[in-house]
N, C-alpha and C positions, 0 to 999 in steps of 0.2 A: 250553650252557656257552660263555661268551664268553672268548676268549683273545687275547692279543697275539702277533704274530709279526713277524719281520724278513724281507723279501724282497729279492731283487736287483733294484734299480730301474733301474740303468744300468751298462753295462760301462765300465771306465776308458778303453778304446780303445787303439790301438796305441801302445806306449811311454808309456802314461798312468799318472799317479800317482793312486792311489785317494783319494777324498774321501768324507766321510760321506754325501753325497747319492747315492752309488752304492747306498745301502741305503734302504729305506723301511719304516717301522713301520705295521702295519695290524691291524685287528681282524677276527676271523672267529669263526663259531660252530662249536664242536667237539661232535660227537655223542658223548655219554658211554657209549652202549651198546657193549659190547665183544664182539668175536667170539672164538671159541676161539683161544687162543694169543696174545692181545693183553693189554696192560696200559695203564692210565692212569697217567701220571707227572706230578708237579709238578716243574718245573725249578728246581734250586737254584743251580747254577753252569754257565756256559758258557765255553769256551775260544776265544781268537782266536790264530791261529798264522800264521807267514810263508807256509807252503805254500798257504794259502787264496787268496793273491794269484793263483796260477796258475789256481784254479778260477773266478776272475772273468772269465777269457778264454773265448771260444768253443772254442778249442783250448788245453788245459792244458799241452801240451808234454811231458806225462809219461803213460805208458801206464797207470799205476796210479791216476790221478786223473781223475774225471769232472767236467765243467764244471757250475757252477751254472746254472740256467735262469732267464732273465729273467721276473720276475713271480712266481717260485716261492720258497717258503721255503728259506733257506740252512741249512746244517747243518755240524756239526763235533763236537768232543768235548764231552760234557756229563755232569753228575751230577744225579740227581734222586731223589725219593722216590715209591715206588709208592703210589697212592691206591686203586686197585682192580685186580683181576687175574683173568684167565682163562688164565693161563699157569702150568703146574705148577711149583711151587718158589718162586714169587714171591708174597708176601703184602703187604697194606697196611702201610706203615711201613718196608718194606725199602728200603735205599739201593742204587741201581743206577747203572752208568755205561755209556757207549757211544761209539763213534767217529762215528756218523752221527746225532747228536742234533739235531733241528730247533731253530732259534732261535725257540722258542715258550715262553710261560709255562707251558703244559700241553700234553701231546701223548699221542696213542694210538700206541703202538709195538708191534711184534712182540717178544715176550719173547726170542725166539731171537737177537736182535741186541744184547741187553743182558747185562751181567755183574753179578751181585750182589757187593757188596763189604762188608767189615766195618769200620764206623767206628772200632773200637778199634785197627785197624792204624795209623791216622794220628792217634790221640788225638782223634778228633772233627773234625779239620781236613779236611773233605770235599773242599775244592778241591785238596788234594794229589793226589787221584786223577786230576786233569787235568794234573798237573805232575810233581813229583819221584817220586811213586808211581804213575806212569802212563806213557803213551807217551813223554813228554818225558824222564823219567828213564831209561827203557829205551833210548832212542836214545843218550843219553850213555854209559851203561854198556856196552851191547853194541857200540856204535861203537868204543869204546876197546878192548874185549876182543877183538873180531873183526878189527879193521883197524889198531889202534894198535901192537900187539906191544910193550907195555910190560913191562919185566923189572926186578924189584926188584934193586937193587945194580948196575945197568948205567950209572949216572950219566947218565940220559937227560934231555933238556930237551923239554918240551911247550909249544907255543904254541896258544892258543885265540883265535880271532876271534869277534866277537859275544859276548865273554866275560861281559858283564853281563846277557845275555838268558836266556831260560828254559832252553835246553839248554846253552849255554856255561858258565853259572855252575855247573851241576852237573858238567859234563865236567871243568872245571879241578880241582874238588875230588876227583873220582874219580882223575884222573891223579896227584894227590899221594898219595892213599891206596894206589893200585896200585904206587907206587914211583918215580915221576919225582922226580929230585933238584931240578929247577927247573921251575916252571909260570908262564908269562907270559901275561897276558891283554891283549887289545886291545879297547878300547871307545871310547865317544864323549863322555865328559865326565870332568872331574877328580873329581867326586863318585863316579862309577862306579868309577874307578881306586882311590879310597880304600876303597870297599866291598870290592872284590876282594882287596886286600892286607890290610886291617885285619880284615874280618869273615869272609872266606872262605878265607884262608890262601894266596892266590897269592903267589909270590915277588916279582913285580913286575907293573906294569900300564902300558900305553901308551895315551895319548889320541890317536887317529888324527886327530882334528879339529884338534888344536893342536900336535902334535909330529911331527917327521920320523920316520916309521916305520922306514925302513932303518937310520938312525943309532941310534935307540933300541934296535932289535933287537940290534945289535952290542954295545951296552952291557949289555943285560939277558941276552943269550944268548952269553956269551964262548966257549962251546964249540960254538956252532952249534945248530941245531934238529934234533931226532930225530923228533918226532911233532908233526904239525900237525892240530888239530881245526878244520876249515874250515866256518864257518857263513855266510860273507859273499861269497867270491869276489872278482873284480875286482882293483884295484891293490893292495889290502892283501894278498891271497893271493899275488899275484906277488912282492911284496917278501919274504914269508916263505919261499916256495919257493926263491927265489934264495939264501937263507942256510941251507938245509937240508943236513944231512950226507949222505954216501954211505950208501945202504941205509935211508934214512929212510922214513917212512910218512905220507901225507896221508889223513886220515879225511874223505871228501867227504860232509858231512852236509847243508849248505845253501849257497845262493848268494844271500842276500837282497839284496845290492847290485845284482843283475841281474834281479830278478823283475819290475820295471816295464818292462823292455826286451823287445822282440819278438825274442828269441833262443831257440834250442833249449836244453833242459836235459839234462845240465849244459852251460853255455856252452863254446864251443870256446876253448881256450887259444891264446895267441900262439905262433908257432914258436919264439921264444926260450925261453919257459917249458917248452914240450914238450921241447926239446932239453936243458934243465937236468934235467928228470925222467929222461930217457933216460941222459944222461951219468953221473948219480949213482945210477942204479938205484933211484929213489924210486918206491914204489907209490902210486898215486892211484886208488882204486877207489870207485865210487859205493856209498854205504851207505844202505839202506832198511830200517828196523827191522822192517817187516812180513814180511821174508824170514827173520826169526829168532824168530818167535813161539813156537817150540817151546822156547825158552830163557827165556820171559817169566816163568814162575812163580818159577824160581830167582832171576832178576834182580830181581823185585819184592821178594822176601824179603830179598835182600842190601841193597837200597835202604832198606827199612823198618828194618833193623837199624842202618844207618848214620844214618838220620834220627833214630830214637828214642834213639840213644846220643849224639847231638849231633856226630857226626863229619862229617855233611853238614848244612849249613844251607840251608833252602829259602827263597828270596826270592820275593815276590809283589807285583804291583801290581794292586789290586782297584778296578774301577769298579762302580757300583751302578745297576741298572735295565736292563731290556731295551732301553729307548729309547736307551741309550748304547753299544750294540753297535758301530755304525758308527764312532763317535768312538774307542772303545777299539781297534778294528782299525787305523784309520789312524794313531793315536798309536804303536801297537806297530811298525808298518812304518817309522816315522821314528825309532825308538829311544827313544820316550818312556817305556818301561817299564824297571823294574829287576827281573830275574827273570821269572817267569811272569806274563803278562797274563791276568787272570781278570775275568769280569763276574758279579757276584752278582745273581741274578734274584729269589730269594725266600728266606725264612727256612726 
């Protein structure tokens, strides 16, 4: 059986910006004979995510992430259909998802690393299992619930950076649903700002590429900032932390502005910002969703209820074809997506 796959062709190099040529499409023959415990899956959707930039380096900088190997098939979140199975509980036609799905059109995988999912949970929108009803949605929900300390009726203001991305767009909506009086998003275009306010219910949005972030923050957050969902790091985060209230909370989810730099994760803050955190007793704790997977079932159920009732809107940017994986990844790293960046591999 002939399949197509994407391998890591070149590393971006120290402080390098990824380009599509870092990836290479190739064909290989897949032996269809299964051993006990294995399944043959046809890939339907693949995910590209900011954390993958770290896996392009020889040293990921994070103890929970392994680097991709040169010349080897890369992997990440995926959804597919079982075509044949020697794993108890999986049958042809079942829809399954996994976190270490190879970027291949078809693959033989161990059934133990896959999870069977019910398409009716997402009204047949299977890509949602990679986004709002998957790790992305759980990251937003559990990040806010575990580290944000949002309290209904407390007149809190939340700011979300990377607010038009996969996680940020969901986090802002959850902040509003959980009781924040004001939710302000920061993103990179006027159109994204419009979407955040008009479609997703954010109170206000700031275009960091065109507007002065500290000035606009004062206008949009007259009572200061209580909760900050940080997806980007860098100068934007410094500006927000400077305007946070005493006893506030930073949800340290991602630092995409720093991923192309050869720095440790999370990057070290300036002494000025560290002092601001200390002086105002602001918590800033690294959040990794895999540390809270015991709460995933309840979290996914809550997300399903919100999505199916229309209380949360899921945004997606979909590319087509495995040959466009590298383009989709590089576009996402530059903010070319609105919501979750997905690549559709097959019907």
